[in-house]
C-alpha positions in Angstrom: 0.0 0.0 0.0 1.0 3.6 -0.4 0.7 4.2 3.3 4.2 5.6 3.6 4.3 9.4 4.2 7.4 11.3 3.2 8.3 14.8 4.1 9.2 16.9 1.0 10.4 20.5 1.4 9.8 22.7 -1.6 10.4 26.3 -2.5 8.1 28.7 -4.2 9.5 30.1 -7.5 8.8 33.5 -8.8 10.5 33.3 -12.3 8.6 31.2 -14.8 9.1 30.3 -18.4 11.5 28.0 -20.3 14.6 30.0 -19.6 14.0 30.0 -15.8 13.1 26.3 -15.8 16.4 25.5 -17.6 18.3 27.5 -15.0 16.7 25.6 -12.2 17.5 22.3 -13.7 21.1 23.3 -14.1 21.1 24.0 -10.4 19.7 20.5 -9.6 16.2 21.7 -9.0 13.0 20.4 -10.6 10.3 23.0 -11.4 6.7 22.1 -10.7 3.2 23.1 -9.6 1.4 22.3 -6.3 -2.4 22.3 -6.9 -4.5 22.9 -3.8 -8.1 22.1 -3.0 -10.0 25.2 -3.9 -6.8 27.3 -3.7 -4.7 28.9 -6.3 -1.8 26.7 -7.5 1.7 27.3 -6.2 4.7 27.4 -8.6 7.4 25.4 -6.8 10.8 23.8 -7.3 12.2 20.9 -5.4 15.7 19.4 -5.2 15.9 16.5 -7.7 17.7 14.3 -5.2 14.9 14.7 -2.6 12.2 14.2 -5.2 13.8 11.0 -6.4 14.2 9.7 -2.9 10.5 10.4 -2.2 9.2 8.6 -5.3 11.5 5.6 -5.2 10.5 4.5 -1.7 8.2 1.6 -0.8 5.1 3.7 -1.8 6.5 4.4 -5.2 4.7 6.9 -7.3 1.6 6.6 -5.0 3.5 7.7 -1.9 1.8 10.4 0.3 4.0 13.5 0.2 3.9 15.8 3.2 4.8 19.0 1.3 6.2 21.9 3.3 6.4 25.3 1.6 9.5 27.4 2.2 10.3 25.8 5.6 6.8 26.3 7.0 5.8 24.0 9.8 2.4 23.0 8.4 2.6 20.0 6.0 0.2 19.6 3.1 -0.6 16.0 2.2 -0.2 15.6 -1.6 0.2 13.0 -4.2 2.0 12.9 -7.5 -0.5 14.1 -10.2 1.8 14.1 -13.2 5.4 14.4 -14.3 7.6 14.9 -17.3 10.8 13.0 -18.0 13.8 13.5 -20.2 13.6 10.7 -22.7 17.3 10.3 -23.0 18.6 10.9 -19.5 15.5 9.6 -17.7 15.6 12.5 -15.2 12.3 14.2 -14.1 12.1 17.6 -15.7 8.7 18.8 -14.3 6.4 17.6 -11.6 2.7 18.3 -10.7 1.6 17.6 -7.1 -2.0 17.6 -5.9 -3.1 18.3 -2.4 -5.5 15.7 -1.0 -7.6 15.0 2.1 -6.6 11.7 3.7 -10.3 11.0 4.6 -11.6 11.4 1.0 -11.1 8.8 -1.8 -9.0 9.7 -4.9 -8.5 8.1 -8.3 -5.2 6.8 -9.5 -3.6 4.6 -12.2 -2.1 1.4 -10.8 0.2 -1.0 -12.6 -0.9 -4.6 -13.0 2.0 -7.1 -12.5 1.8 -10.6 -14.0 3.0 -13.3 -11.6 4.0 -16.9 -12.6 4.7 -18.7 -15.8 1.6 -19.8 -17.8 1.3 -23.5 -18.6 0.6 -22.5 -22.1 4.0 -20.9 -22.5 5.7 -24.2 -21.8 3.6 -25.7 -24.6 4.9 -23.1 -27.1 2.4 -20.3 -26.5 3.1 -16.6 -26.1 2.1 -14.5 -23.1 1.0 -10.9 -23.9 0.0 -8.3 -21.4 -2.7 -6.2 -23.1 -3.5 -3.6 -20.3 -0.7 -2.6 -18.0 -2.5 -0.1 -15.8 -6.1 0.2 -14.5 -8.0 3.0 -12.8 -8.8 2.5 -9.1 -10.4 4.6 -6.4 -9.5 4.4 -2.7 -8.4 6.6 0.2 -5.0 8.1 -0.5 -3.3 5.9 2.1 -4.9 2.8 0.6 -3.9 3.2 -3.1 -1.8 0.0 -3.8 1.7 0.4 -5.3 0.8 -2.3 -7.8 -1.7 -5.2 -8.3 -0.6 -8.8 -8.8 -2.3 -11.1 -11.4 -1.5 -14.8 -11.2 -1.2 -16.2 -14.8 0.3 -19.6 -13.9 -2.9 -21.5 -14.8 -3.3 -19.9 -18.3 -3.3 -22.3 -21.2 -3.1 -21.6 -24.9 -6.1 -19.6 -26.0 -6.9 -18.3 -22.4 -7.7 -14.7 -21.6 -7.7 -12.9 -18.3 -9.8 -9.8 -17.8 -10.2 -7.2 -15.0 -13.0 -9.4 -13.6 -10.3 -12.1 -12.9 -8.2 -9.7 -10.8 -8.6 -10.5 -7.1 -10.4 -7.8 -5.2 -8.5 -5.5 -2.8 -10.0 -4.3 0.5 -11.0 -0.6 0.2 -10.0 -0.5 -3.5 -12.6 -0.1 -6.3 -11.8 -0.9 -9.9 -13.3 1.7 -12.1 -12.6 0.2 -15.6 -15.1 -2.2 -17.3 -14.5 -5.6 -15.7 -15.5 -7.6 -18.8 -14.1 -5.4 -21.5 -10.7 -4.7 -20.0 -8.4 -7.5 -21.2 -5.3 -7.8 -19.0 -3.4 -10.9 -20.5 -3.7 -13.5 -23.2 -1.8 -16.6 -24.2 -1.8 -17.3 -27.9 0.1 -19.4 -30.4 3.1 -17.7 -32.0 2.4 -16.1 -35.4 3.9 -18.0 -38.4 5.7 -15.8 -40.9 5.1 -17.1 -44.4 7.8 -15.9 -46.8 6.5 -15.1 -50.3 7.7 -17.4 -53.1 10.1 -15.9 -55.5 8.8 -16.1 -59.1 11.4 -17.1 -61.7 11.8 -14.7 -64.6 10.6 -15.8 -67.9 13.0 -16.5 -70.7 16.1 -18.7 -71.3 19.0 -17.9 -69.0 22.1 -16.9 -70.9 20.3 -15.4 -74.0 21.6 -12.0 -74.8 19.0 -9.2 -75.2 17.7 -9.3 -78.7 19.3 -12.6 -79.5 17.0 -15.1 -81.3 17.2 -18.7 -80.1 18.4 -21.2 -82.6 15.6 -22.5 -84.8 13.4 -19.5 -84.2 12.6 -16.8 -86.7 13.4 -13.2 -86.1 10.3 -11.1 -85.4 8.8 -9.3 -88.3 10.3 -5.9 -88.8 13.5 -6.8 -87.1 16.6 -5.3 -88.7 18.8 -7.7 -90.5 22.5 -7.8 -89.9 24.5 -5.9 -92.7 26.4 -8.2 -95.1 30.1 -8.6 -94.5 32.2 -6.5 -96.9 33.7 -8.6 -99.8 36.8 -7.8 -101.7 37.0 -7.4 -105.5 39.5 -8.3 -108.1 41.2 -4.9 -107.9 42.4 -5.0 -104.4 42.0 -5.9 -100.8 38.6 -5.6 -99.1 37.9 -2.0 -98.1 40.6 -0.5 -100.3 40.3 1.8 -103.3 42.2 0.8 -106.5 45.1 3.2 -107.1 
């Protein structure tokens, strides 16, 4: 469960825009926004190291963050609402936090983890995870870090849906239980290579050459006759 609460000190930032955000990242800070309940959002920044520590604990991305603004004593319970990541370096470049009430349910996306090796895979089948995340609703402290789905009994041709996922106390699955496909085991797809058609014609024949015993097509140019000598001299010479 995401019951772990982590203190996270953040600073309000005055400068906004792309240039200011780049400057903060060079200083090891991650720009972000803290959204309040019925309050104006706060533009914030948080040390990247502290943010990474908070989001890689046992609660994962669903940890409850006790956000403290500019060293204030009052902590504001919040959860990670959204984040942006550098596709090459993998570092978080922007973060959105949402204040929550611990006594009111919230919605969240939770990862489904497949557990076990299907019997159908040992028979030559292929296991595919169709849906990796589902939408759940629960109290902030009850949002699970992930949900386990046992696929060990799946044979070739079997399908597991959300309705097959074991229920969790205090957690409501919001997606369609019968239409949400989580995993399948199918036979591998055979790749049929196309046959290569042989080119018509006789190999070795030069272009325009007429096979022996065949007549040249009508209108084809005949080869010029070989020059012949005459009595007055050699072939190709003019008598002197």
